[in-house]
C-alpha positions in Angstrom: 52.0 30.4 -44.1 48.6 30.3 -42.3 50.0 27.7 -39.8 52.5 30.4 -38.8 49.6 32.9 -38.4 48.0 30.6 -35.8 51.1 29.4 -34.0 50.5 29.4 -30.3 47.1 31.0 -30.6 45.1 28.0 -29.2 47.4 28.0 -26.1 47.1 31.7 -25.6 43.3 31.6 -25.7 43.0 28.6 -23.3 45.3 30.3 -20.9 42.9 33.2 -20.5 40.3 30.9 -18.9 42.3 30.7 -15.7 42.7 34.4 -15.3 40.9 35.7 -12.1 39.2 38.5 -14.1 38.4 36.5 -17.2 34.6 36.9 -16.7 34.9 40.7 -16.9 35.8 40.4 -20.6 32.8 41.1 -22.8 31.3 37.9 -24.1 33.4 35.6 -21.8 30.3 34.3 -20.1 29.1 33.1 -23.5 32.2 31.0 -24.4 34.3 30.8 -21.2 37.5 30.9 -23.2 36.9 27.3 -24.2 37.8 26.1 -27.7 36.4 23.0 -29.4 38.7 20.4 -30.9 40.3 21.1 -34.2 38.9 19.5 -37.3 40.7 17.0 -39.4 41.6 17.5 -43.0 39.0 14.9 -43.9 36.3 16.8 -42.0 37.3 20.1 -43.5 37.1 18.6 -47.0 33.6 17.3 -46.1 32.5 20.8 -45.1 33.8 22.1 -48.4 32.0 19.4 -50.3 28.7 20.5 -48.8 29.6 24.2 -49.2 30.5 23.7 -52.9 33.5 25.9 -52.6 36.8 25.9 -50.6 36.7 27.5 -47.2 38.5 30.9 -47.0 42.2 30.0 -46.4 42.7 31.8 -43.1 39.5 30.3 -41.6 40.3 26.9 -43.0 43.7 27.0 -41.3 42.1 28.1 -38.0 39.8 25.1 -38.0 42.8 22.8 -38.5 45.2 24.4 -36.0 43.2 26.4 -33.4 39.7 24.9 -33.0 36.4 24.4 -34.7 34.6 27.0 -32.6 34.2 28.4 -29.1 36.2 31.4 -27.7 36.4 34.4 -29.9 35.0 37.9 -30.6 31.7 38.8 -28.9 29.9 35.7 -27.5 32.2 33.2 -29.4 32.5 31.4 -32.7 29.9 29.0 -34.1 31.1 25.5 -34.9 30.7 23.6 -38.2 29.2 20.2 -37.3 27.7 17.3 -39.2 24.0 16.6 -38.7 21.2 14.7 -40.4 20.9 17.4 -43.0 24.6 17.8 -43.7 27.2 20.3 -42.3 26.0 23.4 -40.6 27.4 26.0 -38.2 25.8 25.7 -34.7 26.4 27.3 -31.3 28.1 24.2 -29.7 29.2 25.1 -26.2 28.0 28.7 -26.4 25.6 30.3 -24.0 24.5 32.8 -26.5 24.7 31.7 -30.1 24.0 33.2 -33.5 21.4 31.5 -35.8 22.6 28.3 -37.4 23.8 28.4 -41.0 23.7 25.4 -43.4 26.7 24.8 -45.6 24.3 24.8 -48.6 23.1 28.3 -47.7 26.6 29.6 -47.1 27.8 28.3 -50.5 25.3 30.5 -52.4 26.5 33.7 -54.1 27.0 36.6 -51.7 25.2 39.5 -53.2 24.2 41.5 -50.2 25.0 44.9 -51.7 22.8 44.3 -54.8 19.9 43.0 -52.6 20.2 46.1 -50.3 19.5 48.2 -53.4 16.5 46.2 -54.2 15.2 46.4 -50.6 15.7 50.2 -50.6 13.7 50.4 -53.9 11.0 48.1 -52.5 10.8 50.0 -49.3 9.8 53.1 -51.2 7.0 51.1 -53.0 5.2 49.9 -49.8 1.5 49.9 -50.6 -0.5 52.7 -49.0 -4.1 52.0 -48.0 -5.5 55.2 -49.5 -4.3 54.1 -52.9 -6.7 51.2 -53.0 -10.4 51.1 -53.6 -11.1 48.4 -51.0 -9.5 47.0 -47.9 -9.3 43.6 -49.6 -7.2 45.0 -52.4 -4.9 46.8 -50.0 -4.4 43.6 -47.9 -3.7 41.5 -51.0 -1.1 44.0 -52.2 0.5 44.4 -48.9 0.8 40.6 -48.3 2.5 40.3 -51.7 4.9 43.2 -50.9 5.7 41.8 -47.5 6.4 38.4 -48.9 8.9 39.9 -51.4 10.5 42.0 -48.7 11.1 39.0 -46.5 12.5 37.0 -49.4 15.0 39.7 -50.2 15.8 40.2 -46.5 16.5 36.5 -45.9 18.6 36.2 -49.1 21.0 39.0 -48.0 23.0 36.7 -45.8 23.2 33.9 -48.4 26.9 33.2 -49.1 28.0 33.9 -45.5 28.0 32.2 -42.2 26.5 33.6 -39.0 29.8 33.3 -37.1 29.5 35.2 -33.9 26.5 36.7 -31.9 27.2 40.3 -30.8 24.1 40.7 -28.7 20.9 42.7 -29.3 20.4 40.8 -32.6 23.6 42.0 -34.2 25.9 39.3 -35.7 29.3 39.0 -37.3 29.3 37.2 -40.6 32.1 35.4 -42.5 31.6 35.7 -46.2 32.2 32.5 -48.0 31.7 33.3 -51.7 32.2 36.1 -54.2 34.7 39.0 -54.2 34.3 39.6 -50.5 35.2 36.0 -49.6 37.1 35.7 -46.3 36.0 39.1 -45.1 34.1 39.8 -41.8 30.8 41.7 -42.3 28.3 42.7 -39.6 24.5 42.2 -39.7 23.3 45.5 -38.3 19.7 45.2 -39.7 18.1 45.5 -36.2 19.2 49.2 -36.2 18.2 49.6 -39.9 21.8 49.8 -41.1 21.9 46.6 -43.2 24.9 44.4 -43.7 28.2 46.3 -43.5 31.9 45.3 -44.1 34.3 45.7 -41.1 37.3 46.0 -43.3 38.9 43.0 -41.6 39.7 39.5 -42.8 39.2 36.6 -40.5 42.7 36.4 -39.1 43.0 40.1 -38.4 39.5 40.1 -36.8 40.3 37.2 -34.5 43.9 38.1 -33.6 42.8 41.7 -32.8 40.2 40.3 -30.4 42.9 38.1 -28.7 45.4 40.9 -28.4 42.8 43.3 -27.0 41.7 40.7 -24.5 45.3 40.0 -23.4 45.9 43.7 -22.9 42.7 44.1 -20.9 43.8 41.2 -18.6 47.4 42.3 -18.6 48.6 38.9 -19.7 
């Protein structure tokens, strides 16, 4: 079924590279409408072994039938690749890439909503200097508070892959574990909005981008 979802998609994407107005599409200068080679079934299974869970079905089929990364929404898709520390998603061939994600990190439980609640509660508990008898006590309390905040902040994206850089620090994530597995979320923390669901699964998100791009270029 998923092979049908992606039938002809690789050819449609690559065809856009030759359009005279291709560079006018947002993000095109980041990926150039180039797609990396597809992964083999053996490579996909190796990614899943490091991940500890199966890849979301739509994304798995995309890797096998369209490409491992490259052209896609925003500045393009990160690519799973094998390095010295195992499989990780990197910005291969992208001018503007999201931060790398290891398969080990992406395979952790995705509990962003729970952690956001903890962050909100912790935010209200930030130490206030006037509440301490000495500067040293205040600094010690604030260092501990800040360390806990950073720990929770970093843990919010566990269980997901930084899949596409949007610009200005915003990122599209593909959730790999838990009840939201296979869904696209957005990391909007630079504007203090946290991690938010888009309401799209991977196939809908990618195909919507392709259809909008074709309409913009009148192809």
